[in-house]
C-alpha positions as CSV (number, residue, x, y, z in Angstrom):
1,M,80.8,96.3,103.1
2,P,84.3,96.5,104.5
3,D,86.3,99.9,105.6
4,S,88.2,101.8,103.0
5,D,91.3,100.3,104.6
6,Q,90.1,96.6,104.4
7,V,90.4,94.1,101.5
8,E,87.4,91.9,100.9
9,S,88.0,88.3,101.1
10,G,87.1,87.7,97.4
11,P,88.7,89.9,94.5
12,L,88.1,93.4,94.5
13,V,87.8,94.6,91.0
14,I,89.0,98.4,90.2
15,A,88.2,99.5,86.6
16,Y,90.0,102.3,85.4
17,A,90.5,103.0,81.6
18,G,89.2,99.7,80.8
19,V,91.8,97.7,83.0
20,S,90.7,95.8,86.1
21,D,92.8,94.6,89.0
22,N,92.0,92.7,92.1
23,V,93.9,95.2,94.4
24,R,92.5,98.5,95.4
25,A,94.4,101.7,94.8
26,S,93.3,103.4,97.8
27,G,95.3,106.8,97.3
28,M,99.0,106.3,98.4
29,A,98.5,106.3,102.0
30,H,98.3,102.3,101.6
31,R,100.6,102.2,98.6
32,P,99.8,99.3,96.2
33,S,102.7,96.6,96.1
34,A,105.0,96.6,93.1
35,A,103.4,93.3,92.0
36,A,100.0,95.0,92.0
37,I,101.4,97.8,90.1
38,Q,102.8,95.6,87.9
39,T,99.7,93.7,87.1
40,W,97.9,97.0,86.3
41,L,100.6,97.9,83.8
42,I,100.5,94.7,82.1
43,E,96.8,94.6,81.9
44,Y,97.0,98.3,80.8
45,L,99.6,97.6,77.9
46,A,98.0,94.3,76.9
47,R,94.7,96.1,76.1
48,R,95.9,99.1,74.5
49,L,98.5,96.9,72.2
50,N,95.9,94.2,71.6
51,L,98.4,91.5,73.2
52,E,97.9,88.8,75.4
53,Q,99.0,89.6,79.1
54,G,101.6,86.6,78.9
55,E,103.2,88.5,75.9
56,I,104.2,91.4,77.9
57,D,107.7,91.0,79.4
58,V,108.2,93.2,82.3
59,T,111.9,93.5,81.8
60,I,111.6,95.0,78.2
61,P,111.7,98.8,77.8
62,F,108.5,100.7,77.1
63,E,109.7,102.1,73.7
64,R,110.3,98.5,72.5
65,Y,106.4,97.9,72.5
66,G,106.1,100.9,70.2
67,L,104.9,103.4,72.8
68,S,105.4,106.8,71.6
69,S,105.9,109.7,74.0
70,A,102.2,110.6,73.9
71,D,101.2,107.2,74.7
72,A,103.7,107.1,77.6
73,F,102.3,110.4,78.8
74,E,98.7,109.0,78.5
75,L,99.7,105.7,80.2
76,M,101.1,108.0,83.2
77,G,97.8,110.1,83.5
78,D,95.7,106.8,83.8
79,L,98.3,105.3,86.4
80,Q,97.9,108.5,88.3
81,G,94.3,108.4,88.1
82,W,94.4,104.7,89.4
83,L,96.8,105.3,92.1
84,E,94.8,108.6,92.9
85,T,97.9,110.7,93.2
86,E,100.2,112.8,91.0
87,F,104.0,112.3,90.1
88,D,106.2,113.2,87.6
89,P,105.0,111.9,83.8
90,T,108.5,111.5,82.7
91,L,109.2,108.5,85.1
92,P,109.0,106.1,82.3
93,Y,112.1,107.6,81.0
94,D,114.0,107.2,84.4
95,F,112.3,103.8,84.7
96,P,111.8,102.5,81.4
97,T,110.3,99.1,82.2
98,I,107.2,97.7,84.0
99,A,109.4,96.0,86.7
100,G,111.6,99.1,87.3
101,L,108.7,101.7,87.3
102,S,106.3,99.4,89.4
103,K,109.3,99.1,92.0
104,R,109.9,102.8,92.0
105,L,106.2,103.6,92.4
106,A,105.7,101.3,95.1
107,D,108.9,101.9,97.2
108,G,110.0,105.7,97.2
109,D,108.7,109.2,97.5
110,L,107.3,110.3,94.3
111,P,108.5,113.3,92.6
């Protein structure tokens, strides 16, 4: 079994809120990449909205997918659980696309 700081050679599956990813979110000490967060968000939205992952455009604002404020708040709660950290749940208003939010979460200190 690998150390918690290592990644297995095969896919490592994380299940959270019915979403899987081949990247382990091990707290924010080893922050997942923007690509990993983006993949998680795509899988989450595809599952939540009954869409194919290929139908999710990372440059389209969340509101165009019909997410209500309550949906966005729930999404942020699930994302915080996956990332094992807390941040301002209003981030989707400041970074309203998957691409923008993923980059912000991967790059910066979280509010």
